[in-house]
PLY file of the C-alpha trace (Angstrom):
ply
format ascii 1.0
element vertex 218
property float x
property float y
property float z
element edge 217
property int vertex1
property int vertex2
end_header
-135.32 -51.39 44.23
-134.80 -51.12 47.99
-137.50 -52.99 49.95
-139.82 -50.72 51.89
-139.06 -50.54 55.62
-141.65 -48.49 57.57
-139.49 -48.42 60.71
-136.50 -47.00 58.82
-138.70 -44.41 57.09
-140.17 -43.21 60.39
-136.73 -43.05 62.04
-135.37 -41.04 59.10
-138.24 -38.52 59.24
-137.92 -38.07 63.00
-134.13 -37.62 62.80
-133.64 -35.31 59.83
-136.96 -33.44 59.53
-138.12 -32.09 62.90
-140.64 -29.75 61.22
-143.69 -31.85 60.36
-145.31 -30.60 57.13
-146.16 -31.77 53.63
-143.39 -29.56 52.23
-140.80 -31.27 54.47
-142.20 -34.68 53.44
-141.74 -33.79 49.76
-138.18 -32.61 50.49
-137.41 -35.88 52.26
-138.80 -37.76 49.19
-136.40 -35.83 46.94
-133.34 -36.05 49.21
-133.71 -39.69 50.39
-135.81 -41.55 47.80
-134.50 -44.99 48.84
-136.56 -44.88 52.04
-139.76 -44.47 49.98
-139.01 -47.60 47.85
-140.32 -46.10 44.62
-143.62 -44.98 46.14
-145.43 -41.76 45.27
-147.06 -39.17 47.51
-150.75 -38.45 47.12
-153.84 -37.63 49.17
-155.79 -34.54 50.12
-152.67 -32.68 51.26
-150.05 -35.11 49.91
-149.41 -36.84 53.22
-149.97 -40.43 52.01
-147.54 -42.81 50.30
-148.61 -45.39 47.66
-146.07 -48.16 47.03
-145.69 -49.96 43.69
-147.41 -53.04 45.16
-150.52 -50.98 45.95
-150.11 -50.65 49.67
-150.88 -47.21 51.16
-149.29 -45.61 54.23
-150.30 -42.44 56.06
-147.16 -40.44 56.95
-148.51 -37.36 58.83
-150.94 -37.43 61.74
-153.60 -34.69 61.53
-151.97 -33.23 58.42
-154.75 -30.70 57.73
-154.56 -29.12 61.20
-153.32 -25.48 60.95
-151.56 -25.87 64.30
-148.11 -27.38 63.51
-147.70 -28.59 67.08
-150.59 -31.01 66.58
-148.96 -32.75 63.61
-146.45 -35.61 63.93
-144.72 -38.15 61.74
-146.22 -41.63 61.48
-146.04 -44.61 59.12
-149.30 -46.51 59.39
-151.22 -48.68 56.93
-154.91 -48.01 57.49
-157.00 -51.18 57.37
-160.62 -51.54 56.31
-162.86 -49.87 58.85
-159.86 -48.86 61.02
-158.41 -45.67 59.46
-156.66 -44.66 62.68
-155.02 -48.00 63.43
-151.26 -47.66 63.95
-148.86 -50.34 62.82
-146.55 -49.44 65.71
-148.80 -48.40 68.60
-147.33 -46.91 71.74
-147.33 -48.99 74.88
-149.66 -47.92 77.67
-147.73 -45.91 80.24
-148.19 -45.54 83.98
-150.11 -42.27 83.66
-153.84 -41.97 83.04
-154.97 -39.23 80.64
-156.76 -36.37 82.37
-160.44 -36.04 81.66
-161.00 -32.39 80.91
-164.68 -32.56 81.82
-163.83 -33.45 85.44
-161.22 -30.75 85.87
-162.37 -28.03 88.30
-163.26 -24.75 86.66
-161.52 -21.68 88.22
-163.82 -19.54 90.31
-164.45 -16.09 88.79
-164.80 -14.57 92.26
-162.13 -11.87 92.71
-159.82 -12.47 95.65
-156.99 -9.95 95.56
-159.04 -6.97 94.39
-161.11 -6.70 97.62
-157.95 -7.09 99.70
-156.18 -4.24 97.92
-159.29 -2.07 97.92
-159.77 -2.62 101.66
-156.14 -1.76 102.41
-156.42 1.45 100.40
-159.62 2.38 102.21
-157.84 2.25 105.57
-155.40 4.90 104.36
-158.12 7.52 104.13
-157.09 10.10 101.58
-155.02 7.66 99.55
-154.70 9.96 96.55
-153.42 12.77 98.75
-150.92 10.51 100.48
-149.62 9.18 97.20
-149.45 12.69 95.78
-147.45 14.02 98.71
-145.11 11.03 98.59
-144.56 11.59 94.89
-143.83 15.28 95.51
-141.33 14.42 98.25
-139.57 11.95 96.00
-139.50 14.48 93.15
-138.07 17.22 95.33
-135.44 14.90 96.79
-134.42 13.79 93.33
-134.11 17.36 91.98
-130.51 18.50 91.37
-131.35 22.15 92.14
-129.79 22.15 95.64
-126.64 20.46 94.42
-126.37 22.87 91.50
-126.72 25.89 93.81
-124.03 24.57 96.18
-121.73 23.82 93.25
-122.03 27.34 91.90
-121.45 28.91 95.33
-118.34 26.86 96.13
-116.67 25.20 93.17
-117.22 28.09 90.77
-115.63 30.60 93.18
-112.72 28.29 93.90
-112.17 27.83 90.21
-111.88 31.59 89.75
-109.28 31.94 92.51
-107.28 28.89 91.51
-107.57 29.82 87.86
-106.01 33.25 88.34
-103.13 31.76 90.35
-102.64 29.10 87.73
-102.55 31.73 85.01
-99.86 33.69 86.89
-97.79 30.54 87.30
-98.15 29.74 83.64
-97.09 33.27 82.72
-93.98 33.19 84.98
-90.79 32.54 83.00
-87.78 31.61 85.17
-85.50 31.28 82.17
-83.82 34.69 82.81
-82.95 33.63 86.37
-81.56 30.34 85.12
-79.47 32.11 82.50
-78.11 34.64 85.04
-77.20 31.90 87.50
-75.52 29.88 84.82
-73.38 32.82 83.77
-71.66 33.14 87.15
-68.22 31.53 87.32
-67.63 29.18 90.27
-64.66 30.97 92.00
-63.25 30.88 95.54
-63.35 34.09 97.61
-59.72 34.95 98.31
-60.69 36.92 101.44
-61.77 33.79 103.20
-59.20 32.09 105.47
-58.58 30.41 108.84
-59.44 32.32 112.05
-56.10 32.45 113.92
-56.96 34.81 116.79
-57.02 33.03 120.13
-60.03 33.50 122.38
-59.46 35.25 125.80
-58.24 32.90 128.50
-60.52 34.24 131.27
-63.60 33.92 129.15
-66.19 36.57 128.53
-66.76 39.26 131.22
-69.39 38.46 133.79
-72.51 40.66 133.83
-72.86 43.21 136.66
-75.63 42.18 139.07
-78.58 44.54 139.32
-79.69 45.30 142.91
-83.22 44.35 143.80
-85.58 47.26 144.61
-86.45 47.72 148.29
-89.98 47.03 149.39
-91.77 49.81 151.31
-92.13 49.10 155.04
-95.57 48.82 156.47
-96.30 51.11 159.43
0 1
1 2
2 3
3 4
4 5
5 6
6 7
7 8
8 9
9 10
10 11
11 12
12 13
13 14
14 15
15 16
16 17
17 18
18 19
19 20
20 21
21 22
22 23
23 24
24 25
25 26
26 27
27 28
28 29
29 30
30 31
31 32
32 33
33 34
34 35
35 36
36 37
37 38
38 39
39 40
40 41
41 42
42 43
43 44
44 45
45 46
46 47
47 48
48 49
49 50
50 51
51 52
52 53
53 54
54 55
55 56
56 57
57 58
58 59
59 60
60 61
61 62
62 63
63 64
64 65
65 66
66 67
67 68
68 69
69 70
70 71
71 72
72 73
73 74
74 75
75 76
76 77
77 78
78 79
79 80
80 81
81 82
82 83
83 84
84 85
85 86
86 87
87 88
88 89
89 90
90 91
91 92
92 93
93 94
94 95
95 96
96 97
97 98
98 99
99 100
100 101
101 102
102 103
103 104
104 105
105 106
106 107
107 108
108 109
109 110
110 111
111 112
112 113
113 114
114 115
115 116
116 117
117 118
118 119
119 120
120 121
121 122
122 123
123 124
124 125
125 126
126 127
127 128
128 129
129 130
130 131
131 132
132 133
133 134
134 135
135 136
136 137
137 138
138 139
139 140
140 141
141 142
142 143
143 144
144 145
145 146
146 147
147 148
148 149
149 150
150 151
151 152
152 153
153 154
154 155
155 156
156 157
157 158
158 159
159 160
160 161
161 162
162 163
163 164
164 165
165 166
166 167
167 168
168 169
169 170
170 171
171 172
172 173
173 174
174 175
175 176
176 177
177 178
178 179
179 180
180 181
181 182
182 183
183 184
184 185
185 186
186 187
187 188
188 189
189 190
190 191
191 192
192 193
193 194
194 195
195 196
196 197
197 198
198 199
199 200
200 201
201 202
202 203
203 204
204 205
205 206
206 207
207 208
208 209
209 210
210 211
211 212
212 213
213 214
214 215
215 216
216 217
């Protein structure tokens, strides 16, 4: 039988069973019996281990507490008159535990409520102001104006563009394409070089038009 090692048992429980409960302790006893060295679980909730040599170890701190965050793994052998003595006590750290009785109790005097109430009182008719502001926001957020403008502009444009688009869709240029394709590419035999020489003196000059006489002033 493997000798009992309380340090190894505690390290195994902390490593593989983060949820501290009697059910997890029983599962650890089934899955890794060597760490328990042939001992059996017993006690009010089953949190204690009795070894074959008669020694008893407490394996769960505050096992009956309904709050699981208060429970923790431990392997201690309670002595006579010292049920809470730990075989492996923690060293004293640099921090001193806080005494709850000396902690200042929060004052029930309201602080922010009078400030807010005083600020609202300076507004006068606060409900009316808030109501008008809410109405302004509601009117500004209404899509009625945009809907009216859309109907008066986009809808009319859609009717005009739609009719033109329908006429374009109905137009069929295939007859023009067929007629153009049926024409044979021939050369006009009446076309030729222009052999007549231009006049040597050039074009006739225009006859000057006499200017009208101005009436004489007497």
